[in-house]
C-alpha positions in Angstrom: 163.0 49.2 88.0 166.1 50.9 89.8 165.9 50.8 93.3 167.3 52.6 96.2 167.9 51.0 99.4 168.5 52.9 102.7 169.7 51.2 105.7 172.2 52.3 107.4 173.0 49.7 110.1 174.1 46.3 109.0 174.9 44.5 111.7 173.7 44.6 115.3 175.9 46.4 117.8 176.5 44.5 121.2 176.2 47.2 123.9 176.9 49.9 121.6 180.1 48.5 120.4 180.2 48.1 116.3 181.2 44.8 114.9 184.5 45.0 112.7 183.6 42.5 109.8 186.0 41.5 106.9 182.5 41.2 104.7 179.2 42.9 104.6 177.8 40.2 102.3 176.4 37.6 104.8 174.3 40.7 106.4 170.7 40.4 105.6 170.4 43.8 104.1 172.7 42.4 101.1 170.9 39.5 100.6 167.5 41.4 100.4 168.9 43.6 97.7 170.1 40.6 95.9 166.2 39.8 95.4 165.8 42.4 93.5 169.0 42.1 91.4 168.0 38.7 90.7 164.2 39.7 89.4 166.5 41.7 87.2 166.2 45.2 88.9 169.2 47.5 89.2 170.0 48.1 92.9 171.6 50.6 94.9 172.6 50.1 98.9 173.3 53.4 101.3 174.7 52.0 104.7 176.7 54.1 107.3 180.5 54.3 106.5 181.4 52.7 109.9 179.5 49.4 108.8 182.3 49.6 105.8 183.9 46.1 106.0 187.8 45.9 106.8 189.0 44.2 104.0 188.4 45.7 100.8 185.7 43.5 98.5 183.3 43.6 95.2 180.0 43.8 95.2 177.2 42.7 92.9 175.3 46.3 92.8 176.4 49.8 93.8 176.7 50.7 97.6 177.6 54.0 99.0 178.6 54.4 102.4 178.2 57.8 103.7 179.7 59.6 106.7 177.4 59.7 110.1 177.4 63.2 111.8 176.5 64.4 115.4 177.4 60.5 116.7 177.0 62.1 120.6 173.4 62.7 119.8 172.6 60.3 116.8 174.3 57.0 117.8 175.7 54.8 115.0 174.4 51.7 116.7 170.8 52.5 116.4 170.1 56.2 115.1 172.4 57.3 112.8 172.2 60.5 110.9 173.8 61.3 107.4 173.6 64.7 106.2 175.1 64.2 103.2 171.9 62.0 102.3 170.2 65.3 101.7 172.2 66.4 98.7 172.6 62.5 97.5 168.7 62.3 97.2 168.5 65.9 95.8 170.6 65.0 93.3 169.8 61.2 92.1 166.2 61.0 93.0 164.8 61.2 89.3 167.1 58.4 88.6 165.2 55.7 90.9 161.9 54.7 90.3 161.5 53.0 94.2 163.3 54.1 97.5 163.0 51.5 100.4 163.9 52.7 103.9 164.4 50.8 106.8 162.3 51.7 109.9 159.8 55.0 110.2 162.0 55.9 113.5 164.9 56.9 111.3 166.5 60.1 110.0 167.1 58.6 106.5 163.2 57.8 106.3 162.6 61.3 107.4 165.0 62.8 104.9 163.3 60.7 101.9 159.9 61.4 103.0 160.6 65.0 102.4 162.6 64.6 99.4 160.8 61.8 97.5 157.6 60.9 99.6 155.9 59.7 96.1 159.0 57.1 95.5 159.6 56.1 99.2 158.5 52.6 100.8 159.7 52.2 104.5 160.1 48.6 105.9 159.1 48.5 109.8 160.5 45.7 111.6 160.2 47.4 115.0 157.0 46.6 117.0 158.1 48.6 120.1 159.0 51.9 121.4 162.5 52.3 121.6 163.2 52.6 125.5 166.2 55.0 125.1 165.7 58.0 127.4 162.2 56.6 129.0 160.4 56.2 125.4 160.5 60.0 124.7 162.4 60.2 121.4 160.4 57.6 119.9 157.1 58.5 121.8 157.3 61.7 119.7 158.5 60.6 116.4 156.1 57.9 116.1 153.0 60.9 117.5 154.5 63.5 115.2 156.9 62.7 112.9 155.4 59.8 111.4 151.9 60.8 111.7 153.0 64.5 109.7 155.5 63.6 107.5 154.6 59.9 106.3 151.1 60.5 105.6 151.3 59.5 101.9 154.4 57.0 102.6 153.5 53.3 101.8 154.6 51.3 105.1 155.4 47.4 104.7 155.5 45.5 108.3 158.2 43.0 108.5 155.7 40.9 111.1 152.3 40.8 112.2 153.2 42.5 115.3 155.0 45.5 113.3 151.9 46.0 111.2 149.8 46.5 114.4 152.2 48.4 116.1 152.7 50.9 113.0 149.1 51.0 112.5 148.5 53.2 115.5 150.7 56.0 113.6 150.2 55.7 110.2 147.4 55.4 107.4 149.2 53.6 104.5 150.1 50.5 106.2 150.1 47.1 104.3 148.4 44.4 105.5 150.8 41.6 104.3 154.0 41.5 106.3 157.4 41.1 104.2 160.4 39.5 105.8 164.1 40.3 104.6 164.0 37.0 102.8 166.8 34.7 102.7 168.9 33.8 99.8 168.2 29.7 99.2 170.5 29.1 96.6 173.1 29.3 99.9 171.3 27.0 101.8 170.7 22.8 101.6 167.5 21.6 102.5 167.9 18.7 104.8 165.2 15.7 105.0 167.8 13.4 106.5 168.3 14.4 110.3 170.7 13.4 113.0 170.1 13.0 117.0 170.8 16.7 117.3 169.1 20.3 118.2 171.1 23.5 117.4 171.1 27.1 118.5 172.4 29.7 116.0 173.3 32.9 118.3 175.8 35.3 119.6 176.4 34.0 123.1 175.3 37.0 125.2 172.8 37.5 128.2 170.0 38.5 126.0 169.8 35.6 124.3 169.0 33.1 127.3 170.7 30.1 126.7 171.7 29.3 129.7 167.9 28.4 130.2 168.2 26.6 127.5 171.0 24.0 129.1 168.8 22.9 131.8 165.6 22.1 129.6 168.0 19.9 127.0 169.4 18.2 130.6 165.6 17.4 131.6 164.9 16.1 128.2 167.5 13.5 128.1 167.1 12.7 131.6 163.1 12.4 131.3 163.6 10.5 128.1 166.1 7.9 128.0 165.5 6.9 124.6 167.2 10.0 123.4 170.1 10.0 125.9 172.5 10.0 123.1 171.0 13.1 121.4 173.6 16.4 121.4 172.9 20.1 121.2 175.0 22.5 118.8 175.8 25.9 120.3 177.2 27.7 117.2 178.2 31.4 117.8 180.7 33.6 119.8 180.0 35.9 122.8 181.1 37.0 126.1 178.9 34.6 127.8 181.1 31.5 126.3 182.9 30.5 129.2 179.7 30.8 131.7 178.0 28.5 129.3 180.5 26.1 129.2 180.8 26.4 133.0 177.5 25.2 133.3 177.5 22.8 130.8 179.5 21.1 133.3 177.5 21.9 136.2 174.6 19.7 134.4 176.9 17.0 133.3 176.3 17.5 129.6 179.9 17.7 128.4 179.2 14.3 126.5 176.2 16.1 125.0 176.8 19.6 124.4 179.1 21.5 121.6 180.4 24.8 121.4 181.3 25.6 117.5 182.4 28.9 118.0 181.7 31.1 114.8 181.1 29.1 111.7 181.2 30.3 108.0 177.7 30.2 106.7 178.1 27.2 104.3 179.4 25.3 107.5 176.2 26.5 109.6 173.9 25.5 107.1 174.8 22.5 106.7 174.8 21.5 110.7 171.5 23.5 110.8 169.8 21.4 107.8 170.5 18.2 109.6 169.4 19.2 112.8 166.0 17.9 114.4 165.5 21.5 115.8 166.4 25.2 116.3 166.1 26.4 120.3 165.4 29.9 120.9 164.7 31.3 124.2 165.4 35.2 123.9 164.6 37.6 126.1 164.2 40.3 123.4 164.2 40.0 119.5 163.0 41.5 116.3 162.9 39.7 113.1 165.5 36.8 113.8 167.3 36.1 110.5 168.2 32.6 111.9 164.6 31.6 111.9 163.7 31.9 108.5 166.9 30.5 107.6 166.4 27.7 110.1 162.8 26.7 108.4 164.1 27.1 104.8 166.8 24.7 105.4 163.7 22.2 106.7 164.4 22.4 110.2 161.6 23.1 112.3 162.0 26.0 115.7 161.3 25.7 119.0 160.7 29.0 120.5 159.3 31.3 123.1 156.9 34.2 121.6 159.6 37.2 122.0 160.8 37.0 118.3 158.7 39.0 115.8 158.4 36.8 113.2 156.5 33.7 115.1 153.5 34.0 113.2 153.8 32.0 110.4 155.3 29.3 112.6 152.4 29.3 114.5 150.3 29.6 111.4 152.0 26.9 109.3 152.9 24.3 112.0 156.8 24.8 111.2 157.6 24.3 114.9 156.5 25.1 118.5 155.9 28.4 119.9 155.5 28.5 123.7 156.7 30.8 126.7 157.1 27.8 128.8 158.6 25.3 126.2 160.9 22.6 128.1 161.6 18.8 127.7 158.1 17.6 126.7 158.4 20.0 123.2 161.8 18.5 122.7 160.2 14.9 122.5 157.1 16.1 120.4 159.4 17.9 117.6 161.8 14.3 117.5 158.7 12.4 117.5 156.9 14.7 115.0 159.8 15.4 113.2 158.8 14.4 109.6 155.4 16.1 109.7 157.3 19.5 110.8 160.2 19.3 108.5 157.9 18.4 105.2 155.9 21.7 106.5 159.3 23.5 106.8 160.2 22.5 103.1 156.9 23.3 101.5 157.0 26.6 103.3 160.5 27.6 102.5 160.0 29.2 98.8 157.8 31.8 100.4 160.7 32.7 102.6 163.5 33.5 99.6 165.0 37.1 99.0 163.5 37.1 95.6 159.5 36.4 96.7 160.1 39.3 99.4 161.4 41.7 96.5 158.4 40.4 94.6 155.8 41.4 97.2 158.0 44.6 98.1 157.2 45.6 94.1 153.8 44.3 94.0 152.5 46.4 97.2 154.5 49.6 96.2 152.4 49.1 92.8 149.3 48.6 93.8 149.6 51.6 96.5 150.7 53.6 93.5 147.8 52.7 91.7 145.2 53.3 94.7 144.3 49.7 95.2 144.2 47.8 98.8 147.1 45.9 99.6 
């Protein structure tokens, strides 16, 4: 099968500033595409030219970087427009068996729905309306564009929340959520754990790492048997100095370690030997670090904000609680073998190969008129 993936935005832009990277091979959609490649399919990825890496590199499949247009109105960081996508799809639509586009709220999805609706499958990660301009563009798009132009387009949600959201506007929605998938060959699954927790995040205000620190401080104080435990904070961002100052205020200098940015192999090693990964974000979609942690054999303690909490709850892969605190850190520590075993048993379901296989099966069944 020949698969075309439309995914303009390769990395999250902080405050609208596009990141400059040396490689795109660590991004989520690249590893998603590799899942199809590993199943033996031919893959082409289309992304925005503005996300082209600084360094020249070779890829495992064809990648086309398209110029973005009318950037003042169609912001590249969240709603890009590629006018050249129309002639590209017109010319090449017959060579593809499946076109996968990211998000219903996307100009690329609309263009693909007009040119090749029978070959199109949209992956829906968003589960809330975009807040830009008082939600008016988003409300218009879902109530008009989605209802009118996506009537015969298959939509696969990335989470249960995304399923509930998009089902309000579209009819051909799969009831089986499918995540992006993790390349398991890059991950070391850890059974042997050190006395440590880990945060994997950009150090920005919305991640609310500042609220994790006092929870960890209370854990050390309330449970003296765990006084030697450490918290690794992996990532960089504009909140780093404030967080380090907060660590000093809480007298946690001996227990909290800032690693800065880490290469994936180093990060995954540290992740796999941690008792749990901690999440306290204020706003998230599907956090890629959550399946990475679980696939590494590391349970997750999180609030209910991330979109992909459903399988944590359903499979006892950690603790989900908006008010999680020191007692939950103790629970995950005392029952770590149980949670770790659950993560290791579930990890294959989070692979990029599994995600690709599910997508193809859903699309095939949809074409045959079978329930999904």
